[in-house]
C-alpha positions as CSV (number, residue, x, y, z in Angstrom):
1,X,-18.0,19.7,-26.8
2,X,-15.2,20.9,-29.1
3,X,-11.9,20.5,-27.4
4,X,-10.4,23.0,-29.8
5,X,-12.7,25.9,-28.9
6,X,-11.6,27.7,-25.8
7,X,-13.1,30.9,-24.3
8,X,-11.0,33.2,-22.0
9,X,-13.3,35.0,-19.6
10,X,-13.0,37.8,-17.2
11,X,-15.4,40.1,-15.3
12,X,-15.5,43.4,-13.4
13,X,-18.0,43.9,-10.5
14,X,-19.5,46.5,-8.2
15,X,-17.4,45.0,-5.4
16,X,-15.7,42.0,-3.9
17,X,-17.2,38.7,-2.7
18,X,-16.3,36.3,0.1
19,X,-15.3,32.7,-0.5
20,X,-16.7,32.6,-4.0
21,X,-20.1,33.7,-3.0
22,X,-21.6,37.1,-4.0
23,X,-21.4,39.5,-1.0
24,X,-23.8,42.4,-0.2
25,X,-25.7,41.8,-3.5
26,X,-22.8,42.8,-5.7
27,X,-23.3,42.6,-9.5
28,X,-21.3,42.2,-12.7
29,X,-20.7,45.4,-14.5
30,X,-18.4,44.2,-17.4
31,X,-18.0,40.8,-18.9
32,X,-15.3,40.1,-21.6
33,X,-14.7,36.9,-23.4
34,X,-12.3,36.1,-26.2
35,X,-12.5,33.0,-28.4
36,X,-9.5,30.8,-29.1
37,X,-9.5,28.0,-31.6
38,X,-6.5,25.8,-32.2
39,X,-4.5,28.1,-29.9
40,X,-5.2,31.2,-32.0
41,X,-7.5,34.1,-31.2
42,X,-10.4,34.3,-33.7
43,X,-11.6,37.9,-33.0
44,X,-15.0,36.5,-32.2
45,X,-15.4,38.2,-28.8
46,X,-18.3,38.7,-26.3
47,X,-18.1,42.0,-24.5
48,X,-20.7,44.0,-22.6
49,X,-20.8,46.7,-20.0
50,X,-23.8,46.1,-17.7
51,X,-26.2,48.3,-15.6
52,X,-26.1,46.7,-12.1
53,X,-28.9,48.8,-10.6
54,X,-26.8,49.5,-7.6
55,X,-23.8,51.7,-6.7
56,X,-20.3,50.7,-7.4
57,X,-18.0,50.6,-4.3
58,X,-15.1,53.1,-4.2
59,X,-12.6,50.2,-3.7
60,X,-13.9,48.5,-6.9
61,X,-13.9,51.8,-8.8
62,X,-10.2,52.3,-8.0
63,X,-9.5,48.9,-9.6
64,X,-11.4,49.2,-12.9
65,X,-12.4,52.9,-13.2
66,X,-15.9,52.1,-14.3
67,X,-18.3,54.8,-13.0
68,X,-22.0,54.6,-12.1
69,X,-22.7,57.3,-14.7
70,X,-21.0,55.4,-17.5
71,X,-23.3,52.4,-16.9
72,X,-26.6,54.3,-16.9
73,X,-27.6,53.5,-20.5
74,X,-26.0,50.0,-20.6
75,X,-28.1,46.8,-20.8
76,X,-28.8,44.7,-17.7
77,X,-27.5,41.2,-17.2
78,X,-31.1,39.9,-17.8
79,X,-31.0,41.4,-21.3
80,X,-27.8,39.7,-22.3
81,X,-28.2,36.5,-20.3
82,X,-29.4,34.3,-23.2
83,X,-26.7,35.6,-25.5
84,X,-24.1,34.8,-22.9
85,X,-25.5,31.3,-22.2
86,X,-25.5,30.5,-26.0
87,X,-22.0,31.9,-26.4
88,X,-20.3,29.9,-23.6
89,X,-22.3,26.6,-23.5
90,X,-20.4,23.4,-24.4
91,X,-17.1,25.3,-24.4
92,X,-13.9,25.2,-22.3
93,X,-13.7,28.3,-20.1
94,X,-10.2,29.6,-19.2
95,X,-10.5,31.9,-16.1
96,X,-8.0,33.3,-13.6
97,X,-9.4,32.5,-10.1
98,X,-12.5,30.9,-11.6
99,X,-14.4,30.7,-8.3
100,X,-14.8,34.5,-8.3
101,X,-16.0,34.8,-11.9
102,X,-18.1,31.7,-12.0
103,X,-19.6,32.4,-8.6
104,X,-20.9,35.8,-9.9
105,X,-22.2,34.4,-13.2
106,X,-24.1,31.6,-11.4
107,X,-25.5,34.2,-9.0
108,X,-26.6,36.5,-11.8
109,X,-28.3,33.6,-13.6
110,X,-29.9,32.5,-10.4
111,X,-31.5,35.9,-9.9
112,X,-33.3,35.6,-13.2
113,X,-35.3,32.5,-12.2
114,X,-34.9,31.1,-15.7
115,X,-33.7,27.7,-14.4
116,X,-30.2,28.2,-15.9
117,X,-27.9,25.3,-14.7
118,X,-24.6,26.1,-13.0
119,X,-21.8,27.0,-15.4
120,X,-19.8,23.9,-14.4
121,X,-22.6,21.7,-15.7
122,X,-22.3,22.9,-19.3
123,X,-18.7,24.1,-19.6
124,X,-15.3,22.7,-18.7
125,X,-13.4,25.2,-16.5
126,X,-9.7,25.6,-16.5
127,X,-8.4,27.8,-13.7
128,X,-5.1,29.5,-14.7
129,X,-4.5,30.5,-11.1
130,X,-4.3,26.8,-10.2
131,X,-2.0,26.2,-13.1
132,X,0.2,29.1,-12.1
133,X,0.5,27.8,-8.5
134,X,1.7,24.4,-9.7
135,X,4.2,26.0,-12.1
136,X,5.4,28.7,-9.6
137,X,4.7,27.5,-6.1
138,X,5.2,30.1,-3.4
139,X,5.3,33.0,-5.8
140,X,2.8,35.8,-6.6
141,X,0.6,34.6,-9.4
142,X,-1.7,37.5,-10.3
143,X,-2.0,38.6,-13.9
144,X,0.6,41.4,-13.5
145,X,3.1,39.1,-11.9
146,X,2.7,36.5,-14.6
147,X,3.0,39.1,-17.3
148,X,6.3,40.2,-15.8
149,X,7.5,36.6,-15.5
150,X,6.6,35.8,-19.1
151,X,7.8,39.2,-20.4
152,X,4.3,40.1,-21.7
153,X,3.9,43.9,-22.1
154,X,0.6,45.3,-20.8
155,X,-0.6,48.8,-21.5
156,X,-3.3,49.5,-19.0
157,X,-3.7,51.7,-16.0
158,X,-7.0,50.1,-14.8
159,X,-8.4,46.6,-15.0
160,X,-10.7,45.8,-17.9
161,X,-12.6,42.6,-18.4
162,X,-12.0,42.4,-22.1
163,X,-8.4,43.6,-21.9
164,X,-7.6,41.2,-19.1
165,X,-9.2,38.3,-21.0
166,X,-6.8,39.1,-23.9
167,X,-3.9,39.3,-21.5
168,X,-4.9,36.0,-20.0
169,X,-5.0,34.4,-23.4
170,X,-1.3,35.2,-23.9
171,X,-0.5,33.9,-20.4
172,X,-2.4,30.7,-21.0
173,X,-0.5,30.0,-24.2
174,X,2.9,30.5,-22.4
175,X,1.8,28.3,-19.5
176,X,0.6,25.4,-21.7
177,X,3.3,25.5,-24.4
178,X,5.0,22.1,-24.6
179,X,7.2,20.0,-26.9
180,X,5.0,17.3,-28.4
181,X,6.3,13.8,-28.5
182,X,7.9,12.8,-31.8
183,X,7.3,9.3,-33.1
184,X,10.7,7.8,-33.5
185,X,9.5,4.3,-34.2
186,X,10.3,4.4,-37.9
187,X,13.7,5.9,-37.2
188,X,14.4,3.1,-34.7
189,X,13.5,0.5,-37.2
190,X,15.8,2.0,-39.8
191,X,18.6,2.3,-37.3
192,X,18.2,-1.3,-36.3
193,X,18.3,-2.4,-39.9
194,X,21.4,-0.3,-40.5
195,X,23.2,-1.8,-37.5
196,X,22.3,-5.3,-38.7
197,X,23.7,-4.6,-42.2
198,X,26.7,-2.9,-40.8
199,X,27.5,-5.9,-38.7
200,X,27.4,-8.1,-41.8
201,X,29.7,-5.7,-43.6
202,X,32.2,-5.8,-40.7
203,X,32.4,-9.6,-41.0
204,X,33.3,-9.5,-44.7
205,X,37.0,-9.3,-45.9
206,X,37.4,-5.9,-47.3
207,X,39.3,-5.3,-50.6
208,X,42.2,-2.9,-50.2
209,X,43.3,-1.0,-53.4
210,X,46.9,0.3,-53.4
211,X,48.3,3.1,-55.5
212,X,50.0,2.0,-58.7
213,X,53.5,3.1,-59.8
214,X,52.3,6.0,-61.8
215,X,50.2,7.3,-58.9
216,X,53.1,7.0,-56.6
217,X,55.4,8.9,-58.9
218,X,52.9,11.8,-59.2
219,X,52.6,11.8,-55.4
220,X,56.4,12.0,-54.8
221,X,56.7,14.7,-57.5
222,X,54.0,16.7,-55.7
223,X,55.8,16.4,-52.4
224,X,59.1,17.3,-53.9
225,X,57.7,20.6,-55.3
226,X,56.0,21.4,-52.0
227,X,59.3,21.0,-50.2
228,X,61.1,23.1,-52.7
229,X,58.5,25.9,-52.5
230,X,58.0,25.9,-48.7
231,X,61.3,24.5,-47.5
232,X,59.8,21.5,-45.8
233,X,57.1,19.0,-46.2
234,X,55.6,17.2,-43.3
235,X,54.6,14.2,-45.4
236,X,58.1,13.7,-46.9
237,X,59.7,11.1,-44.7
238,X,63.2,10.0,-45.6
239,X,62.5,6.4,-44.9
240,X,59.5,6.4,-47.1
241,X,60.4,4.6,-50.3
242,X,58.5,2.7,-53.0
243,X,59.8,-0.6,-51.6
244,X,57.8,0.1,-48.4
245,X,54.6,-0.6,-50.3
246,X,52.7,-3.6,-49.0
């Protein structure tokens, strides 16, 4: 399994389920997956609208706006099942509230009697809802709330599996951004060496070089002109004479 390839997945359905188990024979009507490699979207997406062979509940329609008529000529889950399996196998799946989406996908595969294993057996699953609850305990952690929190602009009136997958990809990147550890071992070695050398230097008797007479004459001449020009010179002390040189 490539740790670098991650798939952000979302679905829309004909209705809700209970405790992660499909309820009243509800079906998937849209599945959207976007591919991310090395934390960058590749554009290699998997997206299908599906004919569920049953009516969509009014409560679900208000959420996603997908109508029964729109799905009349769309493929069934059976028709795209092998493509889906081959696309997601041996990948890391990033899903918000994974029990809902994975429960439906496992249920759809189960209905086909093709002996597909459960998704968790051939994919690693990262639930961003669990991540959000750890990062923001006690707060609302749905997609809209997280977008507001991370200042991610969303332009949608209804939910869409492919659009929500793209939104979730941005949220995931914000939630998992971190400062990688920097190896300071070489810096520490150089600093230790510098301190050692500096200690040796401190123990040596340093040579002090004093200004000669010509340099002193130029210095006093400069101070005299400065005092003449500005009226005073803060470095011109009356008691400062050549004899004061050490």
